[in-house]
Biopython code that builds the backbone (N, CA, C, O; Angstrom):
import numpy as np
from Bio.PDB.StructureBuilder import StructureBuilder

atoms = [
    (1, "MET", "N", (99.375, -108.545, -93.342)),
    (1, "MET", "CA", (97.986, -108.851, -93.073)),
    (1, "MET", "C", (97.840, -110.378, -93.073)),
    (1, "MET", "O", (98.279, -111.061, -93.998)),
    (2, "THR", "N", (97.241, -110.869, -92.060)),
    (2, "THR", "CA", (97.088, -112.318, -91.935)),
    (2, "THR", "C", (95.894, -112.804, -92.748)),
    (2, "THR", "O", (95.049, -112.017, -93.173)),
    (3, "ARG", "N", (95.844, -114.099, -92.952)),
    (3, "ARG", "CA", (94.729, -114.675, -93.704)),
    (3, "ARG", "C", (93.412, -114.455, -92.967)),
    (3, "ARG", "O", (92.376, -114.223, -93.590)),
    (4, "PHE", "N", (93.458, -114.529, -91.649)),
    (4, "PHE", "CA", (92.245, -114.311, -90.862)),
    (4, "PHE", "C", (91.731, -112.893, -91.078)),
    (4, "PHE", "O", (90.530, -112.682, -91.247)),
    (5, "ARG", "N", (92.627, -111.937, -91.072)),
    (5, "ARG", "CA", (92.235, -110.539, -91.208)),
    (5, "ARG", "C", (91.623, -110.281, -92.588)),
    (5, "ARG", "O", (90.633, -109.557, -92.692)),
    (6, "ARG", "N", (92.195, -110.862, -93.648)),
    (6, "ARG", "CA", (91.643, -110.694, -94.992)),
    (6, "ARG", "C", (90.241, -111.290, -95.092)),
    (6, "ARG", "O", (89.358, -110.706, -95.720)),
    (7, "GLY", "N", (90.040, -112.440, -94.478)),
    (7, "GLY", "CA", (88.714, -113.047, -94.474)),
    (7, "GLY", "C", (87.711, -112.197, -93.723)),
    (7, "GLY", "O", (86.553, -112.090, -94.127)),
    (8, "TYR", "N", (88.146, -111.594, -92.638)),
    (8, "TYR", "CA", (87.270, -110.716, -91.865)),
    (8, "TYR", "C", (86.884, -109.505, -92.700)),
    (8, "TYR", "O", (85.729, -109.079, -92.685)),
    (9, "ASN", "N", (87.843, -108.953, -93.426)),
    (9, "ASN", "CA", (87.550, -107.788, -94.254)),
    (9, "ASN", "C", (86.534, -108.124, -95.333)),
    (9, "ASN", "O", (85.623, -107.336, -95.591)),
    (10, "ARG", "N", (86.675, -109.273, -95.959)),
    (10, "ARG", "CA", (85.701, -109.691, -96.976)),
    (10, "ARG", "C", (84.314, -109.852, -96.371)),
    (10, "ARG", "O", (83.315, -109.439, -96.961)),
    (11, "GLU", "N", (84.262, -110.450, -95.202)),
    (11, "GLU", "CA", (82.969, -110.629, -94.541)),
    (11, "GLU", "C", (82.360, -109.281, -94.170)),
    (11, "GLU", "O", (81.150, -109.091, -94.295)),
    (12, "GLU", "N", (83.176, -108.361, -93.722)),
    (12, "GLU", "CA", (82.685, -107.033, -93.349)),
    (12, "GLU", "C", (82.152, -106.288, -94.577)),
    (12, "GLU", "O", (81.099, -105.653, -94.505)),
    (13, "VAL", "N", (82.854, -106.359, -95.676)),
    (13, "VAL", "CA", (82.402, -105.711, -96.913)),
    (13, "VAL", "C", (81.099, -106.347, -97.381)),
    (13, "VAL", "O", (80.181, -105.632, -97.783)),
    (14, "ALA", "N", (81.000, -107.650, -97.339)),
    (14, "ALA", "CA", (79.779, -108.338, -97.757)),
    (14, "ALA", "C", (78.612, -107.956, -96.856)),
    (14, "ALA", "O", (77.491, -107.780, -97.335)),
    (15, "ARG", "N", (78.862, -107.827, -95.563)),
    (15, "ARG", "CA", (77.798, -107.442, -94.620)),
    (15, "ARG", "C", (77.320, -106.023, -94.894)),
    (15, "ARG", "O", (76.117, -105.761, -94.886)),
    (16, "ARG", "N", (78.249, -105.112, -95.137)),
    (16, "ARG", "CA", (77.867, -103.724, -95.412)),
    (16, "ARG", "C", (77.130, -103.607, -96.739)),
    (16, "ARG", "O", (76.173, -102.842, -96.859)),
    (17, "TYR", "N", (77.576, -104.367, -97.731)),
    (17, "TYR", "CA", (76.915, -104.352, -99.032)),
    (17, "TYR", "C", (75.487, -104.863, -98.904)),
    (17, "TYR", "O", (74.568, -104.291, -99.490)),
    (18, "ALA", "N", (75.299, -105.920, -98.151)),
    (18, "ALA", "CA", (73.949, -106.465, -97.950)),
    (18, "ALA", "C", (73.061, -105.455, -97.233)),
    (18, "ALA", "O", (71.880, -105.326, -97.554)),
    (19, "GLY", "N", (73.620, -104.747, -96.275)),
    (19, "GLY", "CA", (72.851, -103.719, -95.572)),
    (19, "GLY", "C", (72.442, -102.586, -96.493)),
    (19, "GLY", "O", (71.312, -102.101, -96.422)),
    (20, "ALA", "N", (73.356, -102.160, -97.359)),
    (20, "ALA", "CA", (73.041, -101.089, -98.307)),
    (20, "ALA", "C", (71.976, -101.545, -99.304)),
    (20, "ALA", "O", (71.086, -100.773, -99.659)),
    (21, "GLU", "N", (72.065, -102.781, -99.748)),
    (21, "GLU", "CA", (71.065, -103.320, -100.673)),
    (21, "GLU", "C", (69.682, -103.358, -100.014)),
    (21, "GLU", "O", (68.683, -102.996, -100.636)),
    (22, "ALA", "N", (69.635, -103.789, -98.778)),
    (22, "ALA", "CA", (68.352, -103.868, -98.074)),
    (22, "ALA", "C", (67.755, -102.477, -97.886)),
    (22, "ALA", "O", (66.544, -102.297, -98.015)),
    (23, "GLU", "N", (68.595, -101.498, -97.583)),
    (23, "GLU", "CA", (68.100, -100.132, -97.405)),
    (23, "GLU", "C", (67.568, -99.572, -98.720)),
    (23, "GLU", "O", (66.533, -98.907, -98.730)),
    (24, "ALA", "N", (68.254, -99.828, -99.817)),
    (24, "ALA", "CA", (67.789, -99.373, -101.126)),
    (24, "ALA", "C", (66.468, -100.045, -101.497)),
    (24, "ALA", "O", (65.577, -99.403, -102.054)),
    (25, "ASP", "N", (66.344, -101.320, -101.194)),
    (25, "ASP", "CA", (65.096, -102.028, -101.484)),
    (25, "ASP", "C", (63.934, -101.455, -100.680)),
    (25, "ASP", "O", (62.829, -101.310, -101.204)),
    (26, "ARG", "N", (64.176, -101.130, -99.412)),
    (26, "ARG", "CA", (63.124, -100.523, -98.586)),
    (26, "ARG", "C", (62.697, -99.175, -99.157)),
    (26, "ARG", "O", (61.508, -98.863, -99.202)),
    (27, "PHE", "N", (63.680, -98.371, -99.598)),
    (27, "PHE", "CA", (63.363, -97.069, -100.183)),
    (27, "PHE", "C", (62.525, -97.229, -101.445)),
    (27, "PHE", "O", (61.543, -96.510, -101.630)),
    (28, "LEU", "N", (62.902, -98.167, -102.319)),
    (28, "LEU", "CA", (62.144, -98.380, -103.543)),
    (28, "LEU", "C", (60.739, -98.893, -103.259)),
    (28, "LEU", "O", (59.796, -98.521, -103.957)),
    (29, "ASP", "N", (60.585, -99.737, -102.251)),
    (29, "ASP", "CA", (59.252, -100.210, -101.882)),
    (29, "ASP", "C", (58.386, -99.062, -101.386)),
    (29, "ASP", "O", (57.212, -98.970, -101.746)),
    (30, "ARG", "N", (58.954, -98.187, -100.563)),
    (30, "ARG", "CA", (58.188, -97.032, -100.090)),
    (30, "ARG", "C", (57.808, -96.121, -101.239)),
    (30, "ARG", "O", (56.693, -95.602, -101.281)),
    (31, "LEU", "N", (58.727, -95.922, -102.174)),
    (31, "LEU", "CA", (58.447, -95.077, -103.327)),
    (31, "LEU", "C", (57.386, -95.706, -104.217)),
    (31, "LEU", "O", (56.512, -95.006, -104.729)),
    (32, "ARG", "N", (57.451, -97.003, -104.403)),
    (32, "ARG", "CA", (56.495, -97.706, -105.259)),
    (32, "ARG", "C", (55.075, -97.605, -104.693)),
    (32, "ARG", "O", (54.117, -97.469, -105.453)),
    (33, "TYR", "N", (54.936, -97.669, -103.385)),
    (33, "TYR", "CA", (53.603, -97.658, -102.779)),
    (33, "TYR", "C", (53.130, -96.271, -102.389)),
    (33, "TYR", "O", (52.060, -96.127, -101.798)),
    (34, "SER", "N", (53.904, -95.254, -102.708)),
    (34, "SER", "CA", (53.488, -93.888, -102.417)),
    (34, "SER", "C", (52.440, -93.442, -103.426)),
    (34, "SER", "O", (52.551, -93.744, -104.614)),
    (35, "ARG", "N", (51.443, -92.738, -102.964)),
    (35, "ARG", "CA", (50.400, -92.280, -103.875)),
    (35, "ARG", "C", (50.854, -91.071, -104.686)),
    (35, "ARG", "O", (50.210, -90.717, -105.674)),
    (36, "TRP", "N", (51.945, -90.437, -104.290)),
    (36, "TRP", "CA", (52.434, -89.267, -104.998)),
    (36, "TRP", "C", (53.401, -89.619, -106.130)),
    (36, "TRP", "O", (53.710, -88.763, -106.959)),
    (37, "THR", "N", (53.872, -90.831, -106.177)),
    (37, "THR", "CA", (54.870, -91.211, -107.176)),
    (37, "THR", "C", (54.343, -91.019, -108.594)),
    (37, "THR", "O", (55.042, -90.460, -109.439)),
    (38, "ALA", "N", (53.141, -91.466, -108.862)),
    (38, "ALA", "CA", (52.582, -91.342, -110.210)),
    (38, "ALA", "C", (52.379, -89.880, -110.585)),
    (38, "ALA", "O", (52.663, -89.489, -111.717)),
    (39, "ALA", "N", (51.898, -89.076, -109.661)),
    (39, "ALA", "CA", (51.667, -87.662, -109.948)),
    (39, "ALA", "C", (52.982, -86.947, -110.267)),
    (39, "ALA", "O", (53.046, -86.151, -111.204)),
    (40, "ILE", "N", (54.011, -87.225, -109.503)),
    (40, "ILE", "CA", (55.313, -86.602, -109.747)),
    (40, "ILE", "C", (55.877, -87.067, -111.076)),
    (40, "ILE", "O", (56.418, -86.263, -111.836)),
    (41, "LEU", "N", (55.756, -88.348, -111.364)),
    (41, "LEU", "CA", (56.269, -88.886, -112.625)),
    (41, "LEU", "C", (55.553, -88.263, -113.819)),
    (41, "LEU", "O", (56.201, -87.884, -114.795)),
    (42, "TYR", "N", (54.235, -88.153, -113.758)),
    (42, "TYR", "CA", (53.491, -87.520, -114.845)),
    (42, "TYR", "C", (53.875, -86.051, -114.997)),
    (42, "TYR", "O", (53.960, -85.550, -116.118)),
    (43, "GLY", "N", (54.105, -85.368, -113.901)),
    (43, "GLY", "CA", (54.533, -83.973, -113.965)),
    (43, "GLY", "C", (55.886, -83.819, -114.635)),
    (43, "GLY", "O", (56.081, -82.917, -115.450)),
    (44, "VAL", "N", (56.813, -84.687, -114.298)),
    (44, "VAL", "CA", (58.144, -84.637, -114.907)),
    (44, "VAL", "C", (58.051, -84.921, -116.406)),
    (44, "VAL", "O", (58.701, -84.251, -117.208)),
    (45, "ILE", "N", (57.259, -85.897, -116.776)),
    (45, "ILE", "CA", (57.092, -86.214, -118.197)),
    (45, "ILE", "C", (56.471, -85.031, -118.938)),
    (45, "ILE", "O", (56.895, -84.708, -120.048)),
    (46, "ALA", "N", (55.479, -84.388, -118.341)),
    (46, "ALA", "CA", (54.838, -83.235, -118.979)),
    (46, "ALA", "C", (55.837, -82.089, -119.166)),
    (46, "ALA", "O", (55.846, -81.449, -120.218)),
    (47, "VAL", "N", (56.666, -81.827, -118.177)),
    (47, "VAL", "CA", (57.665, -80.757, -118.287)),
    (47, "VAL", "C", (58.664, -81.067, -119.392)),
    (47, "VAL", "O", (59.035, -80.178, -120.159)),
    (48, "VAL", "N", (59.101, -82.310, -119.480)),
    (48, "VAL", "CA", (60.054, -82.699, -120.524)),
    (48, "VAL", "C", (59.426, -82.533, -121.902)),
    (48, "VAL", "O", (60.068, -82.010, -122.813)),
    (49, "ILE", "N", (58.192, -82.966, -122.066)),
    (49, "ILE", "CA", (57.525, -82.850, -123.369)),
    (49, "ILE", "C", (57.316, -81.382, -123.731)),
    (49, "ILE", "O", (57.566, -80.983, -124.869)),
    (50, "LEU", "N", (56.865, -80.584, -122.780)),
    (50, "LEU", "CA", (56.636, -79.167, -123.066)),
    (50, "LEU", "C", (57.935, -78.435, -123.378)),
    (50, "LEU", "O", (57.961, -77.575, -124.258)),
    (51, "SER", "N", (58.996, -78.757, -122.680)),
    (51, "SER", "CA", (60.268, -78.096, -122.968)),
    (51, "SER", "C", (60.800, -78.521, -124.325)),
    (51, "SER", "O", (61.406, -77.716, -125.032)),
    (52, "PHE", "N", (60.581, -79.783, -124.699)),
    (52, "PHE", "CA", (60.995, -80.237, -126.031)),
    (52, "PHE", "C", (60.187, -79.542, -127.119)),
    (52, "PHE", "O", (60.745, -79.095, -128.121)),
    (53, "LEU", "N", (58.878, -79.450, -126.925)),
    (53, "LEU", "CA", (58.036, -78.797, -127.918)),
    (53, "LEU", "C", (58.346, -77.308, -128.009)),
    (53, "LEU", "O", (58.255, -76.723, -129.088)),
    (54, "GLY", "N", (58.708, -76.692, -126.893)),
    (54, "GLY", "CA", (59.065, -75.275, -126.907)),
    (54, "GLY", "C", (60.383, -75.013, -127.592)),
    (54, "GLY", "O", (60.578, -73.934, -128.151)),
    (55, "SER", "N", (61.286, -75.958, -127.566)),
    (55, "SER", "CA", (62.587, -75.748, -128.192)),
    (55, "SER", "C", (62.576, -76.071, -129.683)),
    (55, "SER", "O", (63.507, -75.705, -130.400)),
    (56, "VAL", "N", (61.530, -76.754, -130.157)),
    (56, "VAL", "CA", (61.445, -77.129, -131.555)),
    (56, "VAL", "C", (61.181, -75.904, -132.423)),
    (56, "VAL", "O", (61.727, -75.796, -133.521)),
    (57, "HIS", "N", (60.352, -74.985, -131.946)),
    (57, "HIS", "CA", (59.988, -73.807, -132.741)),
    (57, "HIS", "C", (61.113, -72.875, -132.817)),
    (57, "HIS", "O", (61.001, -71.822, -133.445)),
]
sb = StructureBuilder()
sb.init_structure("model")
sb.init_model(0)
sb.init_chain("A")
sb.init_seg("    ")
for serial, (resi, resn, name, xyz) in enumerate(atoms, 1):
    if name == "N":
        sb.init_residue(resn, " ", resi, " ")
    sb.init_atom(name, np.array(xyz, "f"), 0.0, 1.0, " ", f" {name:<3s}", serial, name[0])
structure = sb.get_structure()
């Protein structure tokens, strides 16, 4: 493998990593601004609390 080829591979990996990061950021932004996020989160918390309280007895 030549030095040029190794440099190209590093650049390609860095480019793909940056693309994946940008896609994850877009997903988190959409999730953050969704009006259903809070409702789903509260529902999950309620289920966890109820299941914990049910297992205590």
